[in-house]
N, C-alpha and C positions, 0 to 999 in steps of 0.2 A: 093490250087490254088489261084493265086493272079492276079488281073487285075489293071492296072494302073502303076504307078511309082514303080521302083524296090526298092526305098528307103523305102517303106512301110514294116512295120514289121508284121509277123504272130503272132497272139495272140489267146489264147483259154482260155475262161472263163467257169468254171464249177460250176453249182449250184446243180448238182445231178449226176445221173449216167444214161447212155444209152439213153439219149435224147438230140442229138445234134440239135442245132439251129444255123443258120447262124448269125455271127456277124461282123458288118462292123465297121471298125476304120479307121480314117484318120491319115496319117502320120504326124509327126511333121513339115516337111518342107512345103512349100508353095504349094505343088501339091495338087489338089482338088480330086485326084483319091482316091476312097475308097479302103479299104483292106478287104477282106472277110476272115472270121474265122469261127470257130466252137465253139458253146456255148452249152455245155451239161446240160441239165435240167432233173431232176428226174422225171419219171412218177407219183410219189406220190405228186408232187408239187400241191397245191390247184389251182394254176392258169392254169396248164395244164389239170387238171381234169375238171375244169370248161370250157374248150374249148376256153380259151382267145387266140386271134390271135395277134401276134406281127409283126409290119412290118419289112422287112428285113434291111431297113436302120437304125434301132434303135441301139444305142451304148449299150455298156455293162452295164454302170452306170444307164442309163434310163430304161432298161430292169429290172435290179435288183430292182430299186425304184418302178417300176410299178408292179413287181410281189409281192413285200412286201405289197403294198397298196392293191392289190387285194386279197391276202391271208387273209387279215383282214376281209373279208366278207364271208357269208355263205349263201347258198340258202335255201329257205323254201317255204311254200305254198303262202306266200304273196309277195315273190320276194326277192330280195337281201337285207340282213340286216347284220349289224355288227356282227361278231362272238364273243362269250364269251372268255374272256382273260383266257387262261388255265394255264399260267405260272406266271401271275402278281398277287402278294400277296398285298392286300390293308390293312392298318392299322386298327385293330379292337380291341375290348375289349374281354378279356378272360371270361370264364364261371365263374371263381373265382372272378373276379373283379365285374361282374354284381351281383352275389350273395352278395358280401360285400356292394355294393351300395343298394341293396334292404333291407338288414337287417339294415343298417344305417338309411334309410328313415323310416322304420317301427318304429325304436326306437324313432326317432324324432316325428313322428306322435303320438306315445303313450305317450310321455312326454307332448306334447302340450294338447292332450286330457285331461290327468289328471290334468294339471294346469288350464284349462278352467273349468272342472268339479269341482275342489276344490273351485275356485273363485265362482262359481254359488251356491255351497252349502253354502259357507260363507255368500253370500249375502242374501240367503234365510233365514238362521238362524238369521242373523242380523235384517231383516226386521220383522220377527216374534216377536223377542225380543222388537224391537221398538213399535210394535203394542200392545204388552202386557203392556209395561211401559206407553203408551199412555193412556190405560184404567185406570191405577192407578193414573196417573195425573188428568184425567178427574174426577175421584171419589173425589180426594182432592179438586178440584175446587168446586165441587158440595157441598160437606160438608161445606166447608168454607162459601160459599154464603149463604147457607140455615141457618145454625146454628147461624151465626152472624146477621141474619135478624129476628131472633125470638124475640118477645117482652117479657120482664119480667113480672112476676105477673099473668100470664095467663095459667100456667101449660102447657107450649108449649113443654116441653122437659121431657122425662122420659127414664130410662134405667134399664134393669134387666139382672143380670147375669144368664148364663146357661151353664151347662157342661154335655156332653154326651160321655160316654165311656173314660173319662179322657181328653176330648178335649173341649176347650173353644168354645162355640157357643152363645156368648152374643147377645143381641138385643137392638138397639137404635131406640127410637120412638119419632117423632115429629108431630105436627099438623100444618097444613098449607092449604091455599086455593090453586087454580091453579097458577102454577109459576114453577121456577126452582126445588123446592123441591118436586113437584109433577111429574116433567118431562112432563108436558103438560100444555098448556094455554086454553084448550077446556074442562073446567070442571066447574061445579057450586057447591058452598058450600065449606065447610071445609072437609079435609080428614085426616085420621090417616095413616101415612106412617112409615113403619118399616124397618130398615136396618137389615138384618139377612141373615143366611145361609139356604139353601134349597136344598133337594136332587134333582138330575136331573129327576129321575123317580123312580117308585116303586122298580124296581129290580136293580138299580144302587146305587153305594155307593159313587158316585162322588157328591160333594157339590159345588153349585154355590152361589155366593154373589149377591144379588139383592134387590130390593124394593118391599115390599108388600103393596099395596094401598087399603084402604077401607074407605067408607064413615064414617065421625065422628059420626053421628046420628044412624048409622046402629047397632043395638043391636042383630042382628041375629047370632045364633051360627054357622051356616053354612058358606060356602065360596062362596055363590052364587054372591055376589058383590065384591068379592075381584079380584084383578088383580095383576099379577106378572110380573116384569120388571127385566130381568136378566142383570147384569152389567159386572160381571167378571166370568169367568168359572174356574172350578177345583181349588177351594180354600180349604186349609186345616183347619184353625182354624180362629176364630173372637173373639178377646178380646177387650172390651171397658171399659175405666176407666175415671172417672170424678175427677176433682181437686176441693176439697171443701176448700176454703180460711178460712173458719172458723175453721176447723180442721187442716188445713195446710198439707194435705196429699191426696193421690189418693184413691178413694172409688169405688167399683165395682157396686154400685146401686145408682140410683138418682130417689128420689121421691118427692122432694121439689117443691111445686106448686107455690111458691112466688118468689124465686130467681133462677138464672141460675148459673151453675158452671163456674168457671173462665176459665177452660181448658177442653177439651174433647179430649181424645187420643184413637185413633182406630189402633190396631195392627193386621194385616192380615197375618196369616201363609200361605206361599206359598208352593205349591207342585213342582214348577219348580225352586225354589231357596232355598238356605239354610238360608239366612237371610230374616226374615219378613219384611214387608213393614209397616212403622209406619207413621201414619198421626196424626198431633197434631194441633187442631184448637182453637185459643184464642177467647172467647166469650166476654171478657172485658179487659180493660187495666190493665195490672199488675203493681203494685206499684213498684218503684225502691227501 
């Protein structure tokens, strides 16, 4: 049924089945008389189930747009909220891609950890080696300063060879007051200082290099007045040689109380290195 101009056309828009809704359309000519039509909407449409009311004067395009917008909402306990998209696929990573990314990150973390650990280990070993070398350098400075300050003609230097189980354990002895040779300034009188090897304890076979200090006038057999100063830990052997300019050769023992040797050579066998440490101290100017 039509109301208005006869030039109006009858039109039916169907969005579903069995649910006619009136549709009004204006003709293309200048007449403003509306044209009534029938719009079929399915009862399963979300807008129909939601009870949405449409004005009778709404055009078909407006109704379709409103129905589409309204169908994107769903009711819940809190009110109307946007519905979850059921047919829209968003771009995402697959499980294989995620596993590959995790494996790559794990390999990179392991490589960085090993790199840092190797650098820390190298720095620790280097610092320990530098500390040991510093002790040997300190011993060289000590021997040089003390032996070169010994006065001749006072029997201030002596040396005895000693070998135990095929290993050299020689002993170098000098007499001096308080000072660098005694490793202290707070002492009175002269002391007998011996550079020698000594076991760490009664049950250990480890030998330490140090100075054994004892008052010069003390003739007691016991070690009541002796003090031990450890200089270097875990030393293998100790060999001491004296250069006698009268014989023009190295001798293992020095007992001359009038003159001093031209050179004193101390060879320390190390347990942490294959090459022993050699310290040569000149006590007098060598002729050219």
